[in-house]
N, C-alpha and C positions, 0 to 999 in steps of 0.2 A: 418375475421382476421385469423382464423385457416387455411383457404385455401391459404393464401398468401405465396409466397416463401420468403426467407430471404431478398432479395433485395427489394421486394415490401413492406414487413413489415417495414424495416428500413426507407424507404421514407415516408410511411404513418405515422408511429409513430413520426418521427422527425417533420413532418408537424403539428401533433397534439400538440406537445410540443412548437414548434415555435409560434403557434397561441395563446399561453397563454399570458395574459397581463404582460408586463414588461420583457418578455424573449427576450434577444438580440442575443443569439447564442445557438446552440444545437450541442453536439458532441456525438460520439459513441466511447466507450473505451473498455478496457479489451481485452479478447481473441477474441471477435468479430471484433475488430479493428486491432489486430495484426495478424489475420489469424491463430491463434492457438486454435480455439474453437473445441469442439467435440460435438457430438449429446447430447443435454440436457444442454449444457452450457447456462448460463443466459446471459442477455443483459444488458450492462451498458451504460446508457445515462446520460449526464449531461446538465443541463440548466444553462446558464449564464445570470445574471441580474446585475444591478448596484444599490446597496443600498436597494431596496425594491422588495420583491416578496411575494405574498399572496398565501400560499399553498392551500387555499380553492378552488382556480380555478382548480388546479390539482385534488383535492379530488372530486370536483363536476363532473368530467368526469365519475365517477361511476365505475371505474375499480376495481375489487376485489383486496384487499390488504390493506396495511397500509401506510398512508401518514402522515409524521410528520410535526410539526411546525418547523420554523427555529431554529436550534440548537438542534433538536431532537435526534441526534446521539452523543450527548456529547459536541457540540459546537466546536470551533476551526476549524481546517482544515475540519473535517467531520461535516458540520453544518446542517445536516438533509437531508431528501430525502424521497423516497418511495420504498417500496417493493410491486410489483404488479404482477398479473397474467393476461396476455393479450392473450386470446385464450388458446393455449397450451404452451405459452412461459412465462418464469420467467424473469421479467424485473425490474431492479433497476434504479431509477432516483436520481441523486445527485444534490443538490443545490450548486451553485458556484457564490458567490458574487464577481463581477469583482474588486471592491475596495480591497477586501481581497486578491484575486488572484494576482493583480498587486503589492500589498505590498510584498507578499512573493516571487514573482518573482524578485523584486528589491533586496530583502535580499539575495536570492540565487546568484544573479549576483555579490554581494559583498562578497560572501563566508560565509554567515551567515544563520543559520537555527536553529529551535527548534525541540524538539521531544515531541509528545503528546501521552499520554496513550489512548488506545481505545480497546474495546472488539474485539476479533478475531485477534489482532496483538500482537505478543509475545514481540517484542523489541520496539514497539511504532511506531508512524507515523511521519516521518520527514516532516516538513512544505514545503520542496521543492517538495513534491508530487504534489502540484498545478502546478508547473512549468513542472513537468514530464508529467502531463496530457496534457498540452498545446503542448508539444513536440511530443506526441505519439498518441493522440486521433485523430479521423477523424472528421473534421468539416462538419456538415450536413446542418447547417443554420447559417447565420451571418459571421462575421469575427473575428478572434482571432490571437494573435501573436503565432509564432512557434519558441521558443527559442532553441539555441544550448546549450550544456552542459557547464556551466560557468567554466573556469579553476580554479578560486578561490574556487568555491564550491567543485570541485573534490579534491583539496588539503585539504581543511578543513574537508569535510565529511569523506574522507579516514582516516585522522588522528583521528578524534573524535570517529568514529565507531570502529576503531581498539583498542583505549584505553578502550572503553566500553566493547569490546569483551574480552580483557585481564582481566578486573575487574570481569566480569561475570564468566569466567572460574576459576579465582582465588577463588571466593566464592564457586563455585561448589566443587573445591578440598578441601576447608576448611570444609564444612559441611560433606563431605565424610570422611575426616580424623578424625574429631572430634566426629561426631555422627553416622557415617555410614548411613546418611539420604539419601537414594536413590532417593525418589521423588524430594526433593529439589536440590540434586546434578544433576540429569538428567535435571530438568527444567532449572536450571541456565546454564548448559553446552549447552543445546539446544539454549537458548537465545544467549549465546556467539557465537555459530556458525552462527546464523542469523546476529548478529552484524558484525562478520568478513566478511560475504558475502556482507553486505552493504558496508563495507570498500573496499573490492576488486573491486566491481562494480563501486563505485564512482571513484576509481583510474583509472578505464578503461573508464571513462566518459560515463557510461551506466545508463540510467534512471531506477528507480525502482518504480513500482506502488503498489506492495503489497509483502507479504512475501512468497506467494505460488511459489514453485520451485526455490526460491532464492539461497538456499544452493547448489543445483546441478548446477544451472546456473553459480555460482561463482567458480565452480571447487572444492567444499568442500564435495562432496557426500561421498567420502571414509572416511572422518572424522565422518560424521553422521553415517555411518555403524559401526564404532568403538563403538559409544555410544549404538546403537541398539543391537549390538551383546553381550553386557555385561549382565551377568546373576546374578551378585551379586555386593555388594558394592566394593569388591576388584577389580573386573574386570572393573567396571565403573571408579574407581579411576585411574587405569592404562590407560584407554582410555582418560580420561580428561587430565592426565599428558602428554600423547603423543601429544594431540592437543595443550596444552599450550606450549610445547617445540617447536612445529612448528610455533606458532604465536609469540613466544618471549615474553619478559616482565615478571614481577614477581607479579603484582597485581595492586590494585588501585593506582592512582597518584593524 
């Protein structure tokens, strides 16, 4: 395994996953699928099943790491998976129940979605992540739909994320004015920028898989620099107000 090149490893590991009971499809996602990986990037695989998958079959492969039960990463969109070390590669395996995937794909096509809280996500995970994976992941085994970005989702996601961004930035300004609370102000302003980035990208019909690089990708890097350059509450307040002015709106609605 250590001696395999990337293409050989991908074929071999996809075959191992596809051979697990009840697995109907296997995909490769993340930077390895998009061609934006760098040396040391991890590998993101997903296994698709319908209704039932027993993680013990994956655990019994004996690869070093942690294999959760279904729902082990908080349930919802992120319904569990594995963090593994295969030779010298860091590998993530995500569980994807096709019944759940098809439900949220239909919701996305109707312009509907929910946001779920999850560790490592500042602004939360939109349920249309499952549709985004179908649209961008590389299918290695089985057959899966490849949806285009739904126009109704673009309209609604752009609107809702922008409203949330304005609310987060309003609250950032509020805690800075009232308490000079820099940690809370910076945290909420950062969340607001990520929410604004979601809005911008949805309006451009661009799928989002995670928050890494999302602010720069949306063209908001200069706004992030304003926040990072602030050295005290007064400078951070000025930065937040500048961003609020650019985004418009006065606060929660």
